C-alpha positions in Angstrom: -28.0 -20.8 -13.4 -27.5 -17.0 -13.8 -26.2 -15.6 -17.0 -23.3 -13.8 -15.5 -20.4 -14.6 -13.1 -20.0 -11.2 -11.4 -22.0 -8.1 -10.6 -19.7 -6.2 -13.0 -20.2 -8.6 -15.8 -24.0 -8.4 -15.4 -23.8 -4.6 -15.3 -21.8 -4.5 -18.5 -24.4 -6.7 -20.2 -27.2 -4.3 -19.1 -28.6 -6.7 -16.5 -29.9 -5.2 -13.2 -29.3 -7.9 -10.7 -31.3 -8.6 -7.5 -28.4 -7.2 -5.5 -28.4 -4.0 -7.5 -32.1 -3.5 -6.9 -31.6 -3.9 -3.1 -28.6 -1.5 -3.1 -30.5 1.0 -5.3 -33.4 1.0 -2.8 -31.1 1.5 0.2 -29.4 4.4 -1.5 -32.6 6.1 -2.9 -31.1 5.6 -6.4 -32.4 4.7 -9.8 -31.4 1.1 -10.4 -30.3 1.8 -14.0 -27.9 4.6 -12.8 -26.5 2.2 -10.2 -26.0 -0.5 -12.9 -24.0 2.0 -15.0 -21.8 2.9 -12.1 -21.1 -0.8 -11.4 -20.3 -1.3 -15.1 -17.8 1.5 -15.0 -16.2 0.2 -11.8 -16.9 3.4 -9.8 -19.2 1.3 -7.5 -18.6 -2.2 -6.2 -21.2 -4.5 -4.7 -19.1 -7.1 -2.8 -21.3 -10.2 -2.7 -19.8 -13.7 -2.9 -22.2 -16.2 -4.5 -21.6 -18.5 -1.4 -22.5 -15.8 1.2 -26.2 -16.7 1.2 -27.6 -14.4 3.9 -25.8 -11.2 2.9 -27.7 -7.9 2.8 -26.0 -6.3 -0.3 -24.3 -3.0 0.1 -22.7 -0.7 -2.5 -19.4 1.1 -2.1 -18.4 3.9 -4.3 -19.2 7.2 -6.0 -22.5 8.8 -5.0 -23.3 6.3 -2.3 -23.3 6.5 1.5 -19.9 6.2 3.1 -19.6 2.6 4.5 -17.6 1.4 7.5 -15.7 -1.8 8.2 -15.0 -3.4 11.6 -11.8 -5.5 12.0 -11.7 -8.4 14.4 -10.1 -11.9 14.7 -7.9 -13.8 17.1 -4.1 -13.6 17.6 -1.6 -15.9 19.3 -2.0 -13.9 22.5 -5.8 -13.7 22.4 -7.6 -16.8 21.2 -11.1 -16.4 22.5 -13.5 -17.0 19.6 -16.5 -16.3 21.8 -15.3 -12.7 22.5 -14.7 -12.2 18.7 -18.3 -13.3 18.0 -19.5 -10.8 20.6 -17.6 -8.2 18.6 -19.5 -9.4 15.5 -22.8 -8.8 17.4 -21.6 -5.3 18.3 -20.7 -4.5 14.7 -24.1 -5.7 13.5 -26.0 -3.8 16.2 -24.4 -0.5 15.2 -24.9 -1.1 11.5 -21.4 -1.8 10.2 -21.7 -2.7 6.6 -18.5 -4.9 6.6 -16.6 -7.1 8.9 -13.0 -8.2 8.2 -11.7 -11.4 9.9 -8.0 -10.7 10.4 -7.3 -13.8 12.5 -3.6 -14.8 12.2 -3.3 -17.8 14.5 -4.1 -21.5 14.0 -6.9 -22.9 11.9 -9.2 -19.9 11.3 -11.7 -21.4 8.9 -14.2 -22.7 11.5 -14.6 -19.2 12.9 -14.7 -17.7 9.5 -17.4 -20.1 8.3 -19.5 -19.3 11.4 -19.0 -15.6 10.7 -20.2 -15.9 7.1 -23.2 -18.0 8.1 -24.2 -15.5 10.8 -23.4 -12.1 9.2 -25.6 -10.1 6.8 -22.7 -7.7 6.6 -20.0 -8.1 3.9 -17.1 -10.3 5.0 -13.5 -9.5 4.1 -10.2 -11.3 4.8 -6.5 -11.0 4.1 -5.4 -14.4 2.8 -1.8 -13.5 3.4 -2.5 -13.5 7.2 -3.9 -17.0 7.1 -1.3 -18.5 4.8 1.1 -19.8 7.5 -1.6 -21.3 9.7 -3.6 -22.7 6.8 -0.6 -24.3 5.0 1.3 -25.2 8.2 4.5 -24.0 6.6 7.0 -21.3 7.6 7.1 -18.3 5.4 10.2 -19.3 3.5 8.7 -22.7 2.7 5.6 -21.3 1.1 5.5 -21.3 -2.7 3.8 -18.8 -5.0 1.2 -21.4 -5.9 0.6 -22.1 -2.2 -0.6 -18.5 -1.7 -3.2 -19.0 -4.4 -4.6 -22.1 -2.5 -5.4 -19.9 0.4 -7.2 -17.3 -1.9 -9.3 -20.1 -3.3 -10.1 -21.5 0.1 -11.4 -18.2 1.3 -13.4 -17.6 -1.9 -15.1 -21.0 -1.6 -16.0 -20.3 2.0 -18.0 -17.2 1.0 -15.7 -14.2 1.6 -17.0 -11.1 -0.2 -13.8 -9.1 -0.6 -10.2 -9.9 -0.1 -7.2 -7.7 0.6 -4.6 -8.7 -1.9 -1.2 -6.9 -1.7 -0.5 -7.2 -5.4 1.0 -3.7 -5.8 4.2 -4.2 -3.8 6.2 -5.5 -6.8 9.9 -5.1 -7.4 9.4 -1.6 -8.9 7.5 -0.4 -5.8 10.1 -2.1 -3.5 12.9 -0.2 -5.3 11.2 3.1 -4.7 10.6 2.2 -1.0 14.3 1.2 -0.6 15.6 4.4 -2.2 13.4 6.8 -0.2 14.2 6.0 3.5 11.4 6.0 5.9 11.0 6.6 9.7 8.6 3.6 10.0 9.4 1.4 7.0 6.6 -1.0 6.3 3.7 -1.2 8.8 1.2 -3.3 6.8 1.3 -6.8 8.2 0.5 -8.4 4.9 2.9 -6.1 3.1 5.7 -6.8 5.5 5.3 -10.6 5.1 5.3 -10.3 1.3 8.3 -8.0 1.4 10.2 -10.5 3.6 9.2 -13.4 1.3 10.4 -11.5 -1.8 13.7 -10.5 -0.2 14.4 -14.0 1.2 13.5 -15.9 -2.0 14.6 -13.3 -4.6 11.2 -13.8 -6.4 8.6 -11.4 -7.6 5.5 -10.8 -5.4 3.4 -13.9 -6.2 0.1 -12.0 -6.2 1.6 -9.7 -8.9 3.3 -12.4 -10.9 0.2 -14.6 -10.9 -2.3 -11.8 -10.8 -4.4 -13.2 -13.7 -4.8 -16.5 -11.8 -5.9 -14.7 -8.7 -8.5 -12.8 -10.8 -9.8 -16.1 -12.2 -10.4 -17.4 -8.7 -12.1 -14.2 -7.6 -14.2 -14.0 -10.7 -15.5 -17.6 -10.2 -17.1 -16.7 -6.9 -17.7 -13.0 -7.5 -15.2 -11.8 -4.9 -14.2 -8.2 -4.9 -10.5 -7.5 -4.9 -9.4 -4.9 -2.3 -6.0 -3.9 -3.6 -4.0 -3.6 -0.4 -1.6 -0.7 0.3 1.4 -2.5 1.6 3.4 0.7 1.5 0.9 2.9 3.3 2.6 5.4 5.7 2.8 4.3 9.3 3.6 7.8 10.6 2.8 11.2 9.3 6.4 11.8 8.3 6.2 9.0 5.7 3.0 10.1 4.0 2.9 10.7 0.2 6.4 9.4 -0.3 7.9 7.6 -3.2 7.0 4.2 -1.9 3.4 5.0 -1.3 2.9 6.7 -4.7 4.9 4.1 -6.6 2.6 1.4 -5.2 -0.5 3.5 -6.0 0.6 3.7 -9.7 0.9 -0.1 -9.8 -2.6 -0.3 -8.2 -4.1 1.9 -10.9 -2.8 -0.6 -13.6 -4.0 -3.6 -11.6 -7.4 -2.0 -11.3 -7.9 -1.9 -15.0 -6.6 -5.5 -15.4 -9.2 -6.7 -12.9 -12.0 -4.8 -14.6 -11.1 -6.3 -17.9 -11.9 -9.7 -16.3 -15.1 -8.4 -14.7 -13.7 -8.5 -11.2 -14.9 -5.7 -9.0 -12.2 -3.6 -7.3 -11.6 -1.4 -4.2 -8.3 0.3 -3.6 -6.9 0.7 -0.1 -5.2 3.8 1.1 -3.4 5.5 4.0 -2.6 5.2 6.8 -1.1 8.1 8.8 -1.3 11.5 7.2 -1.4 15.2 8.2 -4.7 16.8 7.7 -3.5 19.2 5.0 -2.4 16.2 2.8 -5.7 14.2 2.9 -7.8 15.9 0.3 -4.9 15.8 -2.3 -4.3 12.1 -1.6 -8.0 11.3 -2.1 -8.0 13.1 -5.5 -4.7 11.5 -6.5 -6.0 8.0 -5.8 -9.2 8.7 -7.7 -7.3 10.0 -10.7 -4.6 7.3 -10.8 -7.0 4.4 -10.0 -9.7 5.6 -12.4 -12.3 6.4 -9.8 -12.4 3.0 -8.2 -13.9 2.9 -4.7 -11.4 4.1 -2.2 -11.1 2.3 1.2 -9.0 4.1 3.8 -7.7 3.2 7.3 -8.1 6.5 9.1 -6.1 8.4 8.0 -4.7 9.1 11.5 -3.8 12.8 11.6 -1.3 12.7 14.5 1.0 10.0 15.9 1.0 11.1 19.6 -2.4 9.8 20.8 -2.2 6.1 21.6 -5.3 5.2 23.5 -7.3 7.8 21.6 -6.6 6.8 18.0 -10.3 6.2 17.3 -10.4 10.1 17.5 -7.4 10.7 15.4 -8.8 8.3 12.9 -12.3 9.8 12.9 -10.9 13.3 12.2 -9.0 12.0 9.2 -11.8 9.7 8.1 -14.3 12.6 8.0 -11.9 14.7 5.9 -11.1 11.7 3.6 -14.7 10.7 3.0 -15.8 14.4 2.4 -12.9 14.5 -0.1 -13.9 11.4 -2.0 -13.1 8.3 0.0 -16.0 5.7 0.0 -15.2 3.2 2.7 -13.7 3.8 6.2 -12.0 1.1 8.2 -12.6 1.7 11.9 -9.8 2.3 14.3 -10.2 1.6 18.1 -8.7 3.2 21.2 -6.5 0.0 21.4 -4.8 0.7 18.0 -1.0 0.4 18.4 -1.4 -1.0 21.9 -3.3 -4.4 22.0 -6.1 -6.4 20.5 -9.3 -4.4 21.1 -11.8 -5.6 23.7 -15.6 -5.3 23.3 -15.8 -1.7 24.6 -12.9 -0.7 22.3 -14.8 -2.1 19.3 -17.9 -0.1 20.3 -15.9 3.1 20.6 -14.2 2.5 17.3 -17.5 1.8 15.5 -19.2 4.9 16.8 -16.2 7.1 16.0 -16.1 5.8 12.4 -19.9 6.0 12.0 -19.8 9.7 13.1 -17.0 10.4 10.6 -18.9 8.6 7.7 -22.2 10.4 8.6 -20.6 13.8 8.8 -18.9 13.3 5.4 -22.2 12.2 3.9 -23.8 15.4 5.0 -20.9 17.4 3.5 -21.2 15.5 0.2 -24.9 15.9 0.0 -25.7 12.2 0.0 -29.5 11.9 -0.4 -31.4 11.7 3.0 -28.2 12.0 5.0 -29.5 14.9 7.0 -32.8 13.5 7.9 -31.7 12.0 11.2 -30.0 15.3 12.2 -33.2 17.1 11.3 -35.2 14.7 13.5 -32.8 15.3 16.4 -33.2 19.1 16.0 -37.0 18.7 16.1 -36.8 16.6 19.2 -34.4 19.0 20.9 -36.7 21.9 20.0 -39.5 20.2 21.8 -37.1 19.1 24.6 -38.5 15.6 24.0 -35.9 13.3 25.6 -37.4 10.0 24.6 -37.4 11.1 20.9 -33.8 12.3 21.3 -32.7 9.0 22.7 -34.5 7.2 19.8 -32.7 9.2 17.2 -29.3 9.1 18.8 -26.5 7.0 17.3 -26.0 5.3 20.7 -29.3 5.4 22.5 -28.0 3.5 25.5 -25.1 5.9 26.2 -27.2 9.0 25.7 -29.9 7.8 28.1 -27.3 6.7 30.7 -25.6 10.1 30.6 -28.9 11.9 31.0 -30.1 9.7 33.9 -26.8 9.7 35.7 -27.5 13.3 37.0 -31.3 13.7 36.4 -32.7 17.2 36.5 -35.5 18.3 38.8 -37.4 19.4 35.7 -37.5 16.8 32.9 -37.9 19.6 30.4 -34.3 20.5 30.9 -31.0 18.8 31.6 -28.7 19.2 34.6 -26.2 21.4 32.8 -28.5 24.5 32.4 -31.5 23.6 34.5 -34.1 26.4 34.4 -31.7 28.5 32.3 -32.0 26.1 29.4 -31.8 28.3 26.2 -34.3 26.2 24.4 -36.8 26.4 27.3 -36.3 30.2 27.6 -36.9 30.8 23.9 -39.8 28.5 23.7 -41.5 30.2 26.7 -41.1 33.7 25.1 -42.4 32.5 21.7 -45.4 31.0 23.5 -46.2 34.4 25.0 -45.2 33.4 28.5 -42.9 35.0 31.1 -39.5 33.7 32.0 -39.1 33.8 35.8 -36.3 32.3 37.9 -36.5 34.0 41.4 -40.0 32.7 42.1 -38.8 29.2 41.4 -35.8 29.3 43.8 
C-alpha cells in the first residue's frame, strides 16, 4: 500500500511518485521541480487510483497546454458505438483528456468501458448523471443523493470531476442583482440553481463540500471547480455573477488543498478578445495560481457552425495569457450533438490553439515540430511535410486532389514557387520559365 492518498499529499511529503516521473519526462522537466509545483497546487496530475491504464499528464504552470474532448449521449442521440468512435478520434489526435457528459439513462456501462479503454484522463459532471443514476426527478433528489453520484463516479475510476460548488447563495444574489442577457448557460449550474430555488436550500456541493472532498481524496480525484455562472454571450462577460462565483472558487480551492485534493478551476465561456488576458490574470490571482481550465473563450456570438474557430481564437489568447487546459468546441456547438467529423474539427482547432500558445509561452521543445516543418518545406519534401503535419491525412488529400505536374511544387504556384526559385538561385542555377512552357 502506498504511503499517500493523493499526488498532492505525496508531493507535500517530498515523495516523487511514479506518475510525477512520467509527467516530468513528457514535459522535459526536473522531477523535483514538478513535485514542488504539485505540492503548491499550481500543477495537477489527475489520476484516479482505479484508472489502471492511464498515461499520466500534468496540467498547470510551466507545462504544455492540454486539451479536453467532450462526448456522451443525450436523449436525442443514444448511439454508444458512435461515441466510442469519437473516443478513438480523440486518442488518435492526442487529446489528453476526455469528458463523458452523457445525460440520458444509465451511463455507467459506457463510462466503465471508456475508463478501461482510454489512456487519456477521464472527466465527468456528476450533476448531469444524477437524475438518470438516482431515477428521481430534480425536486426529489436530496443533498446526500448528490454525494452518492460523486462516490459512484470516483469508484469507477474518473480522474477529475466538475463540481459546481461555487454557485452558493452569495453568488446567486449577485447573479440576480446584475441582470444578464443570457442568464445561466451552464447545464450543471442551471440544474443546481433550479434545485436551490425550488427547495430553498443551499447548494449541496457547497454545504457538504468537506464530504465531497473526502470522497475525492479517497480515490485521488481532482476537483474541477465548475463555473456555473460563466458568461453565455459576450455581453455577460466579467459581470458580478461571474466574479462573485470566482471569489467563492478561490476560497474553495484553498479548502481542497488543505485536504490534499488537487484542484482545477473552470472559466469562461463567451468573452470579447480584449477581456481575455485580464480574466486569465484575475483567475490566477484570486484562485492562487491553480490550473485554469477554459471553454473557449468564444470571442463572438454570431458564428454558429464555426464556433470551433471562435473558440480557437479565444483559446490561443487565453492559453498564451496563462490558461493551462482548453476544452474543445466543435462546429456543432449551440446547434446539435457533434458527429464524428465535428469532433475531429474541434480537436484540431483546439490543438492548434494550444500549440500556438505554447510557442508564445516558450514551453520547452514546443517549436521543434514547426522547425521540422520549415526544414521540410525548404527542401520541398512533401512526404516529410505530411509526416510532421498535425493532420497528415488531410494535408495529403489536399495536395493530391490537384496534383502538380512537377512534384517539387504545388498546384498553387507551379514553376513560380518562391521556395523553388530561391533554392535554384542559391544553388547557382538559372530560373527559366519560357523554355518550360
